[in-house]
C-alpha positions in Angstrom: 35.6 93.8 92.3 39.1 93.9 90.9 40.4 96.7 88.7 41.1 95.8 85.1 44.7 95.4 84.0 46.2 98.3 82.1 49.0 98.1 79.6 52.3 99.3 80.9 54.8 99.8 78.1 58.4 98.9 78.2 60.8 101.9 78.5 63.5 102.1 75.9 66.7 103.6 77.4 68.5 106.6 75.8 71.7 104.6 75.6 69.8 101.6 74.0 68.3 103.9 71.4 71.7 105.6 70.8 73.3 102.1 70.3 70.5 101.1 67.8 70.8 104.4 65.9 74.6 104.1 65.7 74.2 100.5 64.5 71.6 101.6 61.9 73.9 104.3 60.6 76.7 101.8 60.2 74.5 99.3 58.5 74.9 96.7 61.2 72.5 95.2 63.7 72.2 95.7 67.4 71.8 92.2 69.0 69.7 91.6 72.1 72.0 89.3 74.0 70.9 89.1 77.7 67.9 89.5 80.0 68.2 90.4 83.7 65.8 90.3 86.6 65.8 92.4 89.7 63.7 92.7 92.8 62.8 96.4 93.0 59.5 97.8 91.6 59.3 101.4 90.3 58.6 103.5 87.2 61.5 103.0 84.8 63.4 106.0 83.4 64.9 106.3 79.9 68.2 107.5 81.5 68.8 104.3 83.5 71.9 102.4 82.7 71.3 99.5 85.1 68.5 97.9 86.9 68.0 99.2 90.4 68.7 95.9 92.1 69.7 93.3 89.6 69.6 89.7 91.0 70.5 87.7 87.9 71.5 88.2 84.2 71.2 85.4 81.7 71.8 85.0 78.0 68.9 84.9 75.5 68.0 81.2 75.1 66.0 81.2 71.9 64.7 83.8 69.5 62.5 84.4 66.5 61.1 87.4 64.5 57.3 87.7 64.2 55.5 89.9 61.7 52.0 90.2 63.2 49.4 92.1 61.1 47.8 93.5 64.2 50.9 94.3 66.3 53.6 94.8 63.7 57.2 93.4 63.9 58.1 91.8 67.2 61.1 89.9 68.6 60.1 86.8 70.6 62.9 85.5 72.8 63.3 83.4 75.9 65.5 83.5 78.9 66.1 80.7 81.4 66.8 81.8 85.0 68.1 79.0 87.2 70.4 78.4 90.1 70.3 78.7 93.8 69.0 82.3 94.0 65.5 83.1 95.3 64.0 86.6 94.7 60.8 88.4 93.8 60.9 89.6 90.2 59.9 93.2 90.0 62.1 94.6 87.2 63.3 93.1 83.9 66.2 94.5 81.8 66.9 93.7 78.2 70.5 94.0 77.2 72.8 94.3 74.1 76.0 93.0 75.6 76.7 95.6 78.4 74.2 98.2 77.3 70.8 98.3 79.0 68.4 98.6 76.0 65.0 98.5 77.7 63.4 98.1 81.1 60.0 96.8 82.4 58.8 97.4 85.9 55.5 98.5 87.5 55.5 100.5 90.8 54.4 98.3 93.8 53.9 95.2 91.7 55.6 91.8 91.6 55.9 90.4 88.1 57.0 86.9 89.0 59.1 84.9 91.6 62.3 83.0 91.1 62.5 80.1 93.6 65.8 78.7 94.9 67.2 75.8 92.9 64.3 76.0 90.4 64.3 77.1 86.8 62.1 79.9 85.6 61.7 80.1 81.8 60.2 83.4 80.5 59.3 84.2 77.0 59.2 87.9 75.9 57.6 89.6 73.0 59.2 92.9 72.2 57.5 95.2 69.7 60.1 96.9 67.5 57.7 98.3 64.9 58.4 102.0 65.8 62.2 101.4 65.6 64.6 100.7 62.7 63.7 97.0 63.3 65.8 95.7 60.4 68.8 96.5 62.6 67.6 94.6 65.7 68.4 90.9 66.1 68.8 88.4 69.0 72.0 86.6 69.8 71.3 83.2 71.4 73.6 82.3 74.2 74.7 79.0 75.6 71.8 79.0 78.1 69.4 77.6 75.5 65.9 77.0 76.9 65.9 73.5 75.3 68.4 72.4 78.0 65.4 72.9 80.4 63.9 69.7 79.1 67.0 67.5 78.9 66.2 65.2 81.8 62.6 64.7 80.7 63.6 63.9 77.1 66.2 61.5 78.3 63.6 59.7 80.5 61.2 59.5 77.6 63.8 58.2 75.2 64.8 55.5 77.7 61.1 54.4 78.2 60.6 54.3 74.5 63.7 52.2 74.0 62.5 49.7 76.6 59.1 49.5 75.0 60.7 48.8 71.6 62.8 46.1 73.1 59.8 44.4 74.7 57.8 44.7 71.4 60.7 43.0 69.5 60.7 40.2 72.2 56.9 39.8 71.8 57.1 39.6 68.0 59.9 37.0 68.3 57.8 34.8 70.7 54.7 35.1 68.4 56.9 34.0 65.5 58.2 30.9 67.4 54.7 30.0 68.5 53.4 30.2 64.9 56.3 28.1 63.7 55.5 25.4 66.3 51.8 25.4 65.4 52.6 25.0 61.7 55.0 22.1 62.5 52.2 20.5 64.5 49.8 20.9 61.6 47.5 23.3 63.4 
């Protein structure tokens, strides 16, 4: 019998909270700009300034604010990890430019796996209800998750264009047949 999963909260770093507090006092927002993944599993510390063994850092690919009646205000954002690297994902870092804001890792557990030359798209929900959330935003980078579907969308568009062309040819042929039938008095 397996043990039930337990909730492991994200750890907000001291420097991340300081950055957020400073932004709030200045009336500006702290933007979540990047997500990083590393391959070391551990219990995160609020005093960390980097991941223990970062493998890849990518820009936020898409973002939205969610006001959930049960869970409060959340940021939902995505990150697309691609390229030739291959590694076990055991730690996740959330960044505001060069400031590590939050960390997620569980001792002795793998969270995911990034295969070589494959894209891994991850969507994160980050609860910000306990923070001055009006001062937290996401800055979407150039690595937009929609790029992930470019080849598939191009293939679908091409197929639909060919189908439309064939339908137009078929309609034209039907029109010519009807014209000949009318001319023959049928």
